[in-house]
DOMIZA-382201 format. One record per residue (C-alpha): residue number from 1; x negated, y negated, z negated; residue in one letter. Coordinates in pm, whole numbers, always signed. Layout:
BEGIN
[NUM,[X,Y,Z],'a']
...
***
This chain:
BEGIN
[1,[-14492,-2116,-456],'m']
[2,[-14201,-1953,-638],'a']
[3,[-14422,-1877,-941],'d']
[4,[-14540,-2237,-964],'l']
[5,[-14184,-2370,-937],'v']
[6,[-14075,-2125,-1208],'k']
[7,[-14346,-2263,-1440],'i']
[8,[-14220,-2619,-1378],'f']
[9,[-13866,-2497,-1450],'y']
[10,[-13969,-2327,-1777],'d']
[11,[-14142,-2644,-1896],'v']
[12,[-13842,-2859,-1798],'g']
[13,[-13597,-2628,-1971],'k']
[14,[-13808,-2613,-2288],'a']
[15,[-13789,-2992,-2306],'y']
[16,[-13434,-3029,-2170],'a']
[17,[-13321,-3211,-2485],'d']
[18,[-13597,-3471,-2432],'e']
[19,[-13512,-3577,-2079],'a']
[20,[-13507,-3949,-2157],'l']
[21,[-13838,-3927,-2342],'y']
[22,[-14003,-3728,-2065],'n']
[23,[-13894,-3965,-1788],'y']
[24,[-14023,-4262,-1986],'n']
[25,[-14374,-4334,-1855],'q']
[26,[-14476,-4559,-2144],'t']
[27,[-14646,-4248,-2288],'h']
[28,[-14873,-4194,-1988],'s']
[29,[-14954,-4545,-1862],'k']
[30,[-15243,-4748,-2000],'r']
[31,[-15064,-5026,-2189],'i']
[32,[-15266,-5244,-2427],'d']
[33,[-15047,-5555,-2457],'k']
[34,[-14677,-5631,-2398],'i']
[35,[-14544,-5979,-2327],'v']
[36,[-14171,-6032,-2387],'t']
[37,[-13976,-6311,-2218],'i']
[38,[-13653,-6393,-2406],'d']
[39,[-13394,-6528,-2157],'l']
[40,[-13171,-6663,-2440],'d']
[41,[-13449,-6857,-2610],'k']
[42,[-13567,-7092,-2340],'e']
[43,[-13790,-6819,-2187],'y']
[44,[-13989,-6791,-2507],'e']
[45,[-14295,-6569,-2453],'a']
[46,[-14445,-6349,-2723],'k']
[47,[-14737,-6110,-2696],'v']
[48,[-14753,-5782,-2890],'y']
[49,[-14997,-5498,-2932],'d']
[50,[-14869,-5189,-2758],'r']
[51,[-14771,-4986,-3064],'d']
[52,[-14573,-5269,-3220],'a']
[53,[-14297,-5272,-2957],'i']
[54,[-14353,-5011,-2684],'v']
[55,[-14089,-4773,-2826],'d']
[56,[-13818,-5024,-2740],'r']
[57,[-13893,-5013,-2366],'f']
[58,[-13824,-4762,-2091],'f']
[59,[-14078,-4754,-1810],'l']
[60,[-14002,-4570,-1491],'r']
[61,[-14167,-4633,-1155],'v']
[62,[-13913,-4498,-906],'t']
[63,[-14169,-4473,-623],'s']
[64,[-14484,-4647,-502],'s']
[65,[-14279,-4912,-317],'n']
[66,[-13939,-4868,-483],'g']
[67,[-14016,-5069,-795],'g']
[68,[-13931,-5004,-1160],'n']
[69,[-13602,-4882,-1300],'l']
[70,[-13583,-5163,-1559],'y']
[71,[-13731,-5516,-1578],'p']
[72,[-14039,-5390,-1762],'f']
[73,[-14349,-5371,-1546],'l']
[74,[-14721,-5432,-1510],'y']
[75,[-14802,-5804,-1537],'l']
[76,[-14941,-5934,-1208],'s']
[77,[-14894,-6192,-934],'e']
[78,[-14615,-5970,-800],'k']
[79,[-14415,-5966,-1123],'s']
[80,[-14126,-6174,-985],'i']
[81,[-14079,-5937,-689],'d']
[82,[-14102,-5648,-933],'g']
[83,[-13828,-5794,-1153],'m']
[84,[-13597,-5840,-853],'k']
[85,[-13654,-5480,-745],'k']
[86,[-13578,-5363,-1098],'a']
[87,[-13237,-5537,-1097],'f']
[88,[-13158,-5379,-758],'n']
[89,[-13251,-5039,-897],'n']
[90,[-13037,-5085,-1207],'m']
[91,[-12730,-5165,-994],'r']
[92,[-12764,-4831,-812],'r']
[93,[-12696,-4641,-1133],'f']
[94,[-12416,-4846,-1294],'l']
[95,[-12037,-4833,-1282],'e']
[96,[-11860,-5134,-1128],'e']
[97,[-11779,-5309,-1459],'d']
[98,[-12140,-5276,-1576],'k']
[99,[-12266,-5396,-1236],'k']
[100,[-12067,-5717,-1279],'r']
[101,[-12208,-5762,-1629],'e']
[102,[-12562,-5716,-1498],'l']
[103,[-12501,-5951,-1203],'q']
[104,[-12384,-6224,-1439],'k']
[105,[-12710,-6200,-1635],'i']
[106,[-12924,-6188,-1323],'e']
[107,[-12770,-6505,-1176],'k']
[108,[-12881,-6698,-1484],'q']
[109,[-13250,-6609,-1439],'i']
[110,[-13476,-6900,-1346],'d']
[111,[-13782,-6735,-1195],'y']
[112,[-13980,-7060,-1193],'e']
[113,[-13950,-7076,-1571],'r']
[114,[-14032,-6707,-1588],'f']
[115,[-14351,-6769,-1387],'q']
[116,[-14451,-7054,-1621],'e']
[117,[-14390,-6833,-1925],'a']
[118,[-14615,-6548,-1807],'i']
[119,[-14891,-6771,-1663],'a']
[120,[-15103,-6786,-1985],'p']
[121,[-15121,-6406,-2000],'y']
[122,[-15219,-6328,-1641],'m']
[123,[-15580,-6247,-1732],'n']
[124,[-15490,-5998,-2006],'e']
[125,[-15601,-5644,-1924],'k']
[126,[-15350,-5360,-1909],'n']
[127,[-15069,-5599,-1994],'c']
[128,[-14697,-5534,-1924],'y']
[129,[-14408,-5781,-1925],'v']
[130,[-14048,-5709,-2026],'g']
[131,[-13731,-5917,-2030],'l']
[132,[-13510,-5956,-2337],'l']
[133,[-13145,-6065,-2339],'y']
[134,[-12958,-6135,-2660],'q']
[135,[-13260,-5994,-2842],'g']
[136,[-13239,-5656,-2667],'k']
[137,[-13437,-5488,-2391],'t']
[138,[-13244,-5403,-2074],'f']
[139,[-13272,-5030,-2138],'n']
[140,[-13108,-5092,-2477],'e']
[141,[-12830,-5287,-2304],'l']
[142,[-12784,-5044,-2012],'f']
[143,[-12897,-4699,-2126],'l']
[144,[-12668,-4538,-1866],'q']
[145,[-12907,-4655,-1593],'v']
[146,[-13171,-4408,-1716],'a']
[147,[-12925,-4124,-1781],'t']
[148,[-12760,-4163,-1439],'n']
[149,[-13099,-4191,-1272],'y']
[150,[-13204,-3858,-1423],'i']
[151,[-12881,-3692,-1307],'q']
[152,[-12911,-3829,-955],'n']
[153,[-13286,-3808,-902],'v']
[154,[-13260,-3464,-738],'c']
[155,[-12969,-3532,-503],'k']
[156,[-13023,-3505,-127],'s']
[157,[-12818,-3552,+188],'d']
[158,[-12742,-3183,+238],'i']
[159,[-12588,-2914,+20],'e']
[160,[-12507,-2557,+126],'v']
[161,[-12422,-2226,-37],'d']
[162,[-12731,-2006,-78],'g']
[163,[-12973,-1841,-319],'d']
[164,[-13152,-2061,-571],'c']
[165,[-13509,-1963,-665],'y']
[166,[-13411,-1969,-1031],'i']
[167,[-13043,-1881,-1080],'v']
[168,[-12961,-1682,-766],'g']
[169,[-12637,-1745,-574],'s']
[170,[-12552,-2113,-603],'s']
[171,[-12498,-2441,-425],'r']
[172,[-12848,-2544,-308],'i']
[173,[-13017,-2828,-123],'g']
[174,[-13122,-3042,-418],'y']
[175,[-13459,-3217,-411],'d']
[176,[-13707,-3155,-693],'a']
[177,[-13937,-3401,-512],'r']
[178,[-14241,-3176,-509],'l']
[179,[-14437,-3331,-225],'n']
[180,[-14660,-3029,-169],'f']
[181,[-14360,-2808,-88],'c']
[182,[-14252,-2744,+272],'s']
[183,[-13922,-2724,+456],'v']
[184,[-14042,-2380,+565],'n']
[185,[-13929,-2263,+221],'e']
[186,[-13566,-2336,+319],'l']
[187,[-13311,-2125,+503],'p']
[188,[-13328,-2185,+881],'a']
[189,[-13004,-2386,+882],'k']
[190,[-13144,-2638,+634],'l']
[191,[-13484,-2659,+804],'q']
[192,[-13322,-2798,+1118],'k']
[193,[-13086,-3031,+938],'a']
[194,[-13316,-3207,+692],'t']
[195,[-13627,-3419,+701],'k']
[196,[-13684,-3372,+326],'f']
[197,[-13929,-3128,+176],'r']
[198,[-13669,-2925,-9],'l']
[199,[-13676,-2599,-197],'l']
[200,[-13370,-2375,-231],'p']
[201,[-13265,-2505,-574],'l']
[202,[-12937,-2576,-749],'s']
[203,[-12883,-2921,-895],'q']
[204,[-12950,-2811,-1253],'e']
[205,[-13257,-2609,-1152],'a']
[206,[-13394,-2894,-937],'a']
[207,[-13355,-3141,-1223],'c']
[208,[-13534,-2911,-1467],'l']
[209,[-13811,-2835,-1213],'v']
[210,[-13855,-3208,-1160],'k']
[211,[-13860,-3273,-1534],'q']
[212,[-14115,-2994,-1592],'g']
[213,[-14334,-3130,-1312],'f']
[214,[-14318,-3476,-1467],'e']
[215,[-14395,-3343,-1813],'k']
[216,[-14702,-3154,-1695],'i']
[217,[-14853,-3437,-1494],'f']
[218,[-14758,-3723,-1725],'e']
[219,[-14840,-3575,-2067],'e']
[220,[-15200,-3522,-2173],'n']
[221,[-15118,-3202,-2361],'i']
[222,[-15135,-3009,-2030],'f']
[223,[-15448,-3181,-1901],'r']
[224,[-15782,-3014,-1971],'f']
[225,[-16139,-3043,-1840],'s']
[226,[-16384,-2769,-1756],'l']
[227,[-16731,-2786,-1598],'f']
[228,[-16673,-3150,-1504],'g']
[229,[-16337,-3082,-1336],'l']
[230,[-15986,-3180,-1438],'s']
[231,[-15718,-2914,-1439],'y']
[232,[-15367,-2865,-1566],'y']
[233,[-15294,-2562,-1782],'l']
[234,[-14976,-2395,-1659],'l']
[235,[-14827,-2112,-1868],'p']
[236,[-14622,-1813,-1760],'t']
[237,[-14434,-1715,-2075],'l']
[238,[-14283,-1378,-2160],'f']
[239,[-14074,-1490,-2456],'m']
[240,[-13726,-1624,-2518],'e']
[241,[-13821,-1927,-2723],'n']
[242,[-14073,-2085,-2486],'k']
[243,[-14086,-2405,-2686],'r']
[244,[-14299,-2221,-2945],'v']
[245,[-14590,-2216,-2699],'f']
[246,[-14555,-2583,-2606],'f']
[247,[-14549,-2680,-2973],'d']
[248,[-14883,-2498,-3010],'k']
[249,[-15015,-2692,-2713],'l']
[250,[-14914,-3025,-2869],'e']
[251,[-15058,-2919,-3204],'e']
[252,[-15395,-2846,-3043],'i']
[253,[-15393,-3176,-2853],'a']
[254,[-15356,-3367,-3179],'k']
[255,[-15670,-3199,-3313],'e']
[256,[-15890,-3341,-3037],'d']
[257,[-16217,-3490,-3152],'d']
[258,[-16487,-3693,-2978],'a']
[259,[-16679,-3391,-2856],'t']
[260,[-16382,-3276,-2650],'i']
[261,[-16421,-3587,-2437],'q']
[262,[-16765,-3483,-2318],'e']
[263,[-16726,-3442,-1945],'k']
[264,[-16936,-3129,-1910],'y']
[265,[-16844,-2952,-2232],'n']
[266,[-16686,-2608,-2227],'l']
[267,[-16322,-2667,-2305],'e']
[268,[-16311,-2636,-2684],'k']
[269,[-15942,-2720,-2686],'r']
[270,[-15873,-2420,-2464],'l']
[271,[-16065,-2195,-2702],'n']
[272,[-15876,-2336,-3000],'r']
[273,[-15547,-2275,-2822],'l']
[274,[-15637,-1912,-2750],'v']
[275,[-15741,-1864,-3113],'k']
[276,[-15408,-1997,-3237],'k']
[277,[-15221,-1777,-2990],'l']
[278,[-15408,-1475,-3123],'e']
[279,[-15337,-1575,-3484],'e']
[280,[-14965,-1611,-3413],'s']
[281,[-14943,-1289,-3211],'d']
[282,[-14853,-1477,-2891],'l']
[283,[-15166,-1403,-2686],'s']
[284,[-15010,-1099,-2516],'q']
[285,[-14696,-1293,-2423],'k']
[286,[-14873,-1561,-2220],'v']
[287,[-15061,-1582,-1891],'l']
[288,[-15241,-1908,-1814],'l']
[289,[-15297,-2061,-1471],'s']
[290,[-15551,-2336,-1406],'f']
[291,[-15428,-2588,-1148],'l']
[292,[-15728,-2801,-1048],'f']
[293,[-15598,-3141,-946],'a']
[294,[-15673,-3511,-959],'k']
[295,[-15397,-3759,-1042],'k']
[296,[-15425,-4120,-934],'s']
[297,[-15116,-4335,-992],'n']
[298,[-14834,-4152,-810],'n']
[299,[-15065,-3939,-594],'a']
[300,[-15167,-3589,-700],'i']
[301,[-15440,-3410,-505],'d']
[302,[-15430,-3035,-560],'l']
[303,[-15758,-2844,-510],'y']
[304,[-15717,-2486,-614],'q']
[305,[-15544,-2263,-865],'m']
[306,[-15675,-1978,-1079],'i']
[307,[-15368,-1775,-1154],'e']
[308,[-15258,-1556,-1444],'d']
[309,[-15561,-1563,-1673],'v']
[310,[-15498,-1357,-1986],'a']
[311,[-15599,-1526,-2314],'p']
[312,[-15813,-1219,-2385],'s']
[313,[-16022,-1305,-2076],'r']
[314,[-16088,-1651,-2215],'i']
[315,[-16183,-1504,-2554],'s']
[316,[-16420,-1258,-2386],'k']
[317,[-16586,-1531,-2180],'a']
[318,[-16635,-1745,-2489],'n']
[319,[-16781,-1451,-2680],'q']
[320,[-17022,-1365,-2397],'l']
[321,[-17141,-1724,-2368],'m']
[322,[-17236,-1708,-2734],'g']
[323,[-17392,-1364,-2704],'e']
[324,[-17610,-1458,-2405],'f']
[325,[-17679,-1811,-2537],'q']
[326,[-17515,-1974,-2236],'v']
[327,[-17453,-2347,-2251],'q']
[328,[-17185,-2465,-2004],'p']
[329,[-17363,-2791,-1926],'k']
[330,[-17641,-2866,-1682],'a']
[331,[-17969,-2950,-1852],'s']
[332,[-17972,-3297,-1696],'r']
[333,[-17672,-3388,-1912],'f']
[334,[-17853,-3290,-2232],'v']
[335,[-18056,-3549,-2419],'k']
[336,[-18424,-3462,-2442],'k']
[337,[-18414,-3433,-2821],'r']
[338,[-18118,-3194,-2799],'d']
[339,[-18264,-2969,-2529],'y']
[340,[-18287,-2609,-2648],'d']
[341,[-18536,-2385,-2466],'k']
[342,[-18352,-2077,-2586],'k']
[343,[-18034,-2186,-2415],'m']
[344,[-17940,-2095,-2060],'l']
[345,[-17782,-2403,-1901],'y']
[346,[-17546,-2231,-1660],'i']
[347,[-17483,-2528,-1432],'r']
[348,[-17854,-2543,-1350],'d']
[349,[-17786,-2216,-1169],'y']
[350,[-17432,-2273,-1041],'i']
[351,[-17348,-2641,-1004],'e']
[352,[-17008,-2590,-838],'d']
[353,[-16771,-2618,-1135],'g']
[354,[-16480,-2465,-944],'l']
[355,[-16686,-2161,-841],'l']
[356,[-16807,-2122,-1197],'l']
[357,[-16452,-2140,-1331],'a']
[358,[-16341,-1878,-1078],'k']
[359,[-16631,-1649,-1175],'l']
[360,[-16569,-1681,-1548],'i']
[361,[-16189,-1689,-1555],'f']
[362,[-16072,-1581,-1211],'g']
[363,[-16128,-1296,-969],'k']
[364,[-16428,-1431,-779],'e']
[365,[-16716,-1186,-724],'k']
[366,[-17080,-1210,-621],'i']
[367,[-17110,-904,-402],'t']
[368,[-17464,-937,-265],'h']
[369,[-17791,-971,-461],'p']
[370,[-17918,-1217,-198],'e']
[371,[-17685,-1478,-348],'v']
[372,[-17844,-1434,-692],'i']
[373,[-18194,-1439,-541],'e']
[374,[-18116,-1766,-363],'g']
[375,[-17993,-1923,-688],'i']
[376,[-18302,-1812,-883],'i']
[377,[-18544,-1915,-606],'a']
[378,[-18390,-2264,-601],'k']
[379,[-18415,-2285,-980],'k']
[380,[-18786,-2195,-957],'i']
[381,[-18875,-2427,-670],'l']
[382,[-18642,-2720,-749],'f']
[383,[-18559,-2691,-1120],'g']
[384,[-18183,-2674,-1064],'s']
[385,[-17939,-2630,-778],'v']
[386,[-17856,-3001,-797],'a']
[387,[-18213,-3126,-752],'n']
[388,[-18294,-3206,-389],'q']
[389,[-18663,-3287,-445],'e']
[390,[-18891,-2991,-399],'k']
[391,[-19171,-2949,-652],'r']
[392,[-19539,-2916,-581],'d']
[393,[-19577,-2547,-510],'f']
[394,[-19914,-2531,-684],'s']
[395,[-19757,-2651,-1011],'l']
[396,[-19480,-2393,-982],'v']
[397,[-19734,-2116,-919],'v']
[398,[-19945,-2239,-1210],'s']
[399,[-19649,-2201,-1445],'g']
[400,[-19631,-2576,-1514],'y']
[401,[-19250,-2562,-1519],'y']
[402,[-19245,-2298,-1790],'a']
[403,[-18868,-2302,-1846],'d']
[404,[-18789,-2252,-1477],'d']
[405,[-19034,-1965,-1428],'v']
[406,[-18907,-1781,-1735],'d']
[407,[-18796,-1459,-1566],'f']
[408,[-18650,-1321,-1887],'s']
[409,[-18409,-1616,-1883],'k']
[410,[-18326,-1552,-1516],'h']
[411,[-18251,-1191,-1609],'q']
[412,[-18024,-1316,-1887],'r']
[413,[-17834,-1518,-1626],'f']
[414,[-17787,-1198,-1423],'v']
[415,[-17691,-1002,-1735],'d']
[416,[-17430,-1262,-1830],'f']
[417,[-17263,-1237,-1489],'l']
[418,[-17280,-858,-1508],'a']
[419,[-17115,-861,-1851],'a']
[420,[-16835,-1077,-1708],'l']
[421,[-16786,-807,-1444],'g']
[422,[-16837,-1038,-1147],'v']
[423,[-17138,-867,-985],'l']
[424,[-17081,-624,-701],'g']
[425,[-17416,-455,-765],'f']
[426,[-17618,-325,-1060],'d']
[427,[-17790,-625,-1214],'g']
[428,[-17977,-438,-1486],'r']
[429,[-18354,-502,-1480],'n']
[430,[-18305,-686,-1154],'y']
[431,[-18581,-935,-1205],'i']
[432,[-18734,-867,-1547],'y']
[433,[-18807,-586,-1795],'v']
[434,[-18960,-604,-2140],'e']
[435,[-19284,-424,-2220],'g']
[436,[-19661,-462,-2231],'e']
[437,[-19949,-245,-2103],'m']
[438,[-20325,-257,-2159],'e']
[439,[-20429,-384,-1816],'s']
[440,[-20250,-617,-1578],'f']
[441,[-20251,-358,-1298],'s']
[442,[-20061,-121,-1530],'n']
[443,[-19811,-399,-1614],'i']
[444,[-19760,-455,-1242],'a']
[445,[-19719,-85,-1158],'k']
[446,[-19462,-47,-1437],'k']
[447,[-19270,-343,-1302],'k']
[448,[-19286,-202,-949],'f']
[449,[-19088,+97,-1072],'e']
[450,[-18845,-76,-1311],'e']
[451,[-18767,-421,-1169],'v']
[452,[-18515,-388,-889],'e']
[453,[-18656,-671,-676],'l']
[454,[-19005,-520,-690],'l']
[455,[-18890,-187,-553],'r']
[456,[-18927,-356,-214],'k']
[457,[-19279,-292,-79],'l']
[458,[-19319,-641,+64],'r']
[459,[-19220,-789,-273],'a']
[460,[-19495,-586,-440],'r']
[461,[-19746,-727,-194],'e']
[462,[-19635,-1083,-270],'l']
[463,[-19635,-1018,-645],'y']
[464,[-19998,-897,-635],'a']
[465,[-20094,-1189,-410],'l']
[466,[-19938,-1433,-661],'g']
[467,[-20145,-1288,-945],'a']
[468,[-20463,-1304,-738],'l']
[469,[-20386,-1664,-641],'t']
[470,[-20342,-1760,-1007],'q']
[471,[-20686,-1621,-1093],'l']
[472,[-20866,-1802,-810],'v']
[473,[-20685,-2133,-874],'m']
[474,[-20803,-2123,-1235],'k']
[475,[-21161,-2059,-1121],'w']
[476,[-21142,-2352,-879],'q']
[477,[-20999,-2586,-1142],'y']
[478,[-21288,-2492,-1370],'a']
[479,[-21530,-2587,-1091],'q']
[480,[-21352,-2918,-1024],'g']
[481,[-21181,-2806,-703],'s']
[482,[-20812,-2812,-608],'e']
[483,[-20843,-2686,-251],'s']
[484,[-20621,-2380,-300],'l']
[485,[-20363,-2583,-494],'a']
[486,[-20352,-2845,-218],'k']
[487,[-20308,-2573,+42],'y']
[488,[-20013,-2428,-149],'l']
[489,[-19857,-2774,-170],'d']
[490,[-19900,-2817,+206],'s']
[491,[-19708,-2498,+289],'i']
[492,[-19443,-2560,+19],'g']
[493,[-19342,-2194,-14],'a']
[494,[-19470,-1849,+63],'v']
[495,[-19315,-1634,+336],'t']
[496,[-19391,-1310,+516],'m']
[497,[-19528,-1522,+801],'q']
[498,[-19781,-1720,+597],'n']
[499,[-19871,-1458,+332],'a']
[500,[-20183,-1343,+520],'d']
[501,[-20303,-1703,+555],'r']
[502,[-20257,-1749,+181],'v']
[503,[-20473,-1440,+119],'f']
[504,[-20744,-1577,+350],'r']
[505,[-20749,-1903,+153],'k']
[506,[-20769,-1703,-170],'v']
[507,[-21052,-1490,-35],'y']
[508,[-21244,-1795,+91],'e']
[509,[-21215,-1946,-256],'g']
[510,[-21360,-1635,-419],'t']
[511,[-21666,-1644,-193],'r']
[512,[-21724,-2019,-229],'k']
[513,[-21691,-2027,-608],'y']
[514,[-21831,-1684,-689],'g']
[515,[-21517,-1532,-834],'v']
[516,[-21588,-1174,-936],'g']
[517,[-21590,-923,-1212],'g']
[518,[-21362,-642,-1324],'k']
[519,[-21051,-864,-1354],'e']
[520,[-21086,-982,-995],'y']
[521,[-21161,-633,-863],'e']
[522,[-20855,-500,-1047],'d']
[523,[-20622,-761,-893],'l']
[524,[-20778,-724,-547],'l']
[525,[-20725,-348,-558],'q']
[526,[-20364,-400,-671],'l']
[527,[-20308,-626,-371],'y']
[528,[-20483,-391,-123],'v']
[529,[-20284,-89,-245],'d']
[530,[-19957,-280,-224],'a']
[531,[-20034,-412,+124],'k']
[532,[-20141,-74,+260],'e']
[533,[-19810,+78,+147],'a']
[534,[-19612,-174,+356],'v']
[535,[-19471,-64,+689],'k']
[536,[-19387,-291,+982],'n']
[537,[-19013,-253,+926],'e']
[538,[-19035,-361,+560],'d']
[539,[-18899,-715,+535],'t']
[540,[-18786,-949,+261],'i']
[541,[-18618,-1289,+260],'s']
[542,[-18796,-1617,+188],'i']
[543,[-18620,-1632,-150],'d']
[544,[-18740,-1284,-241],'q']
[545,[-19094,-1367,-127],'a']
[546,[-19112,-1680,-342],'n']
[547,[-18964,-1512,-647],'i']
[548,[-19212,-1222,-623],'a']
[549,[-19511,-1449,-558],'f']
[550,[-19432,-1685,-847],'v']
[551,[-19346,-1392,-1073],'m']
[552,[-19689,-1236,-1013],'g']
[553,[-19866,-1563,-1076],'s']
[554,[-19673,-1643,-1396],'v']
[555,[-19703,-1287,-1528],'d']
[556,[-20080,-1297,-1485],'y']
[557,[-20100,-1637,-1657],'k']
[558,[-19902,-1502,-1955],'k']
[559,[-20116,-1189,-1962],'y']
[560,[-20432,-1401,-1994],'k']
[561,[-20274,-1620,-2262],'e']
[562,[-20176,-1314,-2466],'q']
[563,[-20534,-1190,-2446],'k']
[564,[-20648,-1528,-2573],'g']
[565,[-20858,-1598,-2266],'e']
[566,[-20700,-1931,-2166],'e']
***
């Protein structure tokens, strides 16, 4: 918690000279039109485009039910109540002589005429209404309301001597209004005496923490997107002039183009930021934390945080994605004409954007190969981890879904994770090795020694069975039969429990349709040898069984194609 608060403080302090600007929410609210009601001109109403007049207004929503600080608010059926709340709020932050001046103006307001004036604009979208008096907005007339509000926003009912998070020994008890903080952070004496969620902060520190919090969650320069998730980029800065970094951040934000808005695009803005940090020799003076959160009006839901990511880690990840031809999208978000078979669409394998972000930028690890096998098996049988509709097993075995039974691509997925350093096991040659031999049995035997998955004896049995199944299915198709294919579709997947039944169906097909010859004898012998080597205690998972079976089938199909026999 202390580190997060310190980041808020650093941001607030860097922008301390812009307190009024940062507390003005006109920059962050969706405002398309502004209607002004001039109290001195018979409640004359004028409508403006946002940019023509927005700089004259100060918008501050004090709380969800507390109303606005000035009579400038969202145009709705509740606008009159909103105006009355705004005048009450203004009085709270004025000296007595100014209160009397404000009261005199307020007494003159005819809210029936105000309602008539705004009536024609009620159907305008994203429209705000503001009062004018003597040609000025109320924040122009009473600027001290905003300045006093900022000074008093962090006051609470209790103050004691203690240690501030930021400045050490100080008067503490001031409220930075961070709703996710707990009274457990306070000294015991304050925990018992307050109902507020306070941190041990001095008044100055609390105000700067509050201002930094506001800046981060109100300004788009801190808001990024990655793998379909929104997050806020929070910097820990090891430099005196911290404003230099924030100026870089604003500079990058202004360079945004349409492609940045793509929901599932790898964050190009983040990469551009890191590049500029490297060019300006700042990359080793910054650590970046990703705070995944969703902001809706005044509510902020925090999900998770990836802390202290070095810019060099981001550069490395970007480089590896290029090297391994990894596309951060899921294939379903790519238009058919733009689909690239060479690309590895990473979110087909790992749909969870937060997990993916933690693997690529955080400290998450995949410690067991079973996790990888489950991901690859689902890709083979379903097409992606997001697809809930299982494919016809016969089509999978036949290699119909060529992209999803491309084991070289699956190996590239494993290699990419290994290069990131997130695998807790050796992923080299885990599921695929390059190389060709003269006969299929020699290809298989080479793979049995070099492919990690096929070192398991049961996996070898299933691999040989897959190749044999491919041969017999092709014979049946040539004879106008689909009996073996229909059987595979009925079982949906191959397991240790049904593997023998699959072989019986294969063998029945060979007898019925006269499958024979050297090719068949070669595959049958490969299967018999593999099965005889298996011991009772040799077991594999369903995922491993399906991967091995489909791998054998697809490898045999490719072998025949390369020989020009299909």
